[in-house]
C-alpha positions in Angstrom: 84.4 10.8 -27.2 88.2 10.1 -27.8 89.1 11.2 -24.5 86.5 9.1 -22.6 87.4 6.1 -24.5 91.2 6.4 -23.6 90.3 6.8 -20.0 88.2 3.5 -20.4 91.2 1.9 -21.7 93.5 3.0 -18.9 91.0 1.8 -16.4 90.6 -1.6 -18.0 94.5 -2.0 -17.8 94.4 -1.1 -14.0 91.6 -3.3 -13.4 92.8 -6.2 -15.6 94.8 -8.0 -12.9 91.7 -8.4 -11.1 90.6 -11.2 -13.2 86.7 -10.9 -12.6 84.3 -10.2 -15.3 83.3 -6.6 -16.4 80.1 -6.0 -17.5 79.8 -3.9 -20.5 77.0 -2.6 -23.2 77.2 -3.9 -26.8 77.2 -1.1 -29.1 76.7 -1.6 -32.9 75.4 -4.0 -35.2 78.3 -6.0 -36.3 77.5 -9.2 -33.9 73.9 -9.4 -34.9 72.1 -11.4 -34.2 74.3 -13.2 -31.2 74.9 -10.0 -29.8 72.5 -7.3 -30.7 73.1 -3.7 -29.8 72.0 -3.0 -26.2 73.0 -6.4 -25.5 75.4 -6.9 -21.9 78.5 -8.9 -22.2 80.1 -10.4 -19.3 83.9 -9.8 -20.3 86.8 -11.9 -18.6 90.2 -10.9 -19.1 92.2 -13.6 -20.4 95.3 -13.9 -22.8 94.8 -14.4 -26.7 96.2 -17.9 -26.6 93.3 -19.0 -24.5 90.9 -18.2 -26.9 89.0 -20.8 -29.0 87.6 -20.6 -32.5 83.8 -19.4 -32.0 84.4 -17.6 -29.0 83.6 -13.7 -28.7 86.6 -11.3 -27.8 86.6 -7.8 -26.8 89.9 -6.1 -28.2 91.4 -2.8 -28.7 91.4 -1.2 -32.5 93.1 1.9 -32.3 91.0 4.1 -29.6 88.0 2.1 -29.7 86.8 -1.3 -28.2 85.4 -4.0 -30.5 84.0 -7.3 -29.8 83.9 -10.1 -32.7 83.9 -13.7 -33.1 87.2 -15.7 -32.8 88.1 -17.4 -36.2 91.4 -18.7 -35.0 94.5 -17.8 -33.2 97.7 -17.9 -35.2 101.1 -19.5 -33.9 102.4 -16.1 -33.5 99.4 -15.0 -30.9 97.7 -12.9 -33.2 94.0 -13.5 -33.4 91.7 -13.6 -36.4 88.1 -12.4 -35.9 85.0 -11.5 -37.8 81.7 -9.7 -36.9 78.9 -12.1 -37.4 77.0 -9.4 -39.5 80.1 -8.4 -41.6 81.1 -9.0 -44.9 84.6 -9.8 -44.5 87.2 -10.5 -41.5 89.2 -8.1 -39.4 92.4 -7.3 -39.5 94.4 -9.6 -37.5 94.5 -8.6 -33.6 97.7 -8.4 -32.0 98.0 -10.6 -28.6 98.7 -7.4 -26.4 95.2 -5.6 -27.8 93.1 -8.4 -26.4 90.9 -7.3 -23.6 89.2 -10.6 -22.6 86.8 -13.3 -23.6 83.0 -12.3 -23.7 81.4 -15.0 -22.0 77.5 -14.6 -21.2 75.1 -12.1 -23.4 72.3 -10.7 -21.4 69.4 -9.2 -23.0 66.8 -8.0 -20.5 66.0 -11.1 -18.1 67.2 -13.5 -20.7 70.9 -14.9 -20.1 72.3 -16.9 -23.0 75.8 -18.4 -23.6 77.8 -16.3 -26.3 79.0 -19.6 -28.0 75.4 -20.9 -28.7 74.9 -18.7 -31.6 71.8 -20.7 -32.7 70.4 -20.5 -29.4 70.7 -16.7 -29.0 69.8 -16.0 -32.5 66.2 -18.2 -31.8 66.0 -16.7 -28.3 66.7 -12.9 -29.7 64.2 -13.4 -32.4 61.5 -14.6 -30.4 61.9 -11.8 -28.1 61.8 -9.3 -31.0 58.7 -11.0 -32.5 57.0 -10.9 -28.9 57.9 -7.2 -28.7 56.8 -6.3 -32.2 53.5 -8.6 -31.7 52.5 -6.6 -28.5 53.4 -3.3 -30.1 51.5 -3.9 -32.9 48.4 -5.4 -31.0 48.9 -2.1 -28.9 48.9 0.3 -31.5 45.9 -1.3 -33.6 43.9 -1.0 -30.0 44.8 2.8 -30.2 43.9 3.0 -33.9 40.6 1.5 -33.0 40.1 3.6 -30.1 40.6 7.0 -32.2 38.2 5.7 -34.9 35.3 5.1 -32.2 35.7 8.8 -31.2 
């Protein structure tokens, strides 16, 4: 795992100059509900100073990659971030560790701008309710069929 993450970061550095978006799958629950696990993020490389509070940023943290929300950008270029579902903010992120800005969150056929947290939360919640509702109806139907046998 460690070796594959190092290879991914080396590839990211090599392709960074391309300046087009990269698509990555969200892992972990630190950005729930705006970007739950399994969401696809479109990440555009950018400088730390180009970030604004409220945006999502992808950055290096040692040998791992983290995506959290920007709280503020310090005068020296350090970025202060916080995962939406976490209780405390991250240690400051050095400008050279910023990989890019997450501009779009995609879950299935649904496209949601990452900055509209409320809209993302509502849509994500609605999708979850629909899935749970459909699953519950399917289970109830199966249970009725079993009882009839």
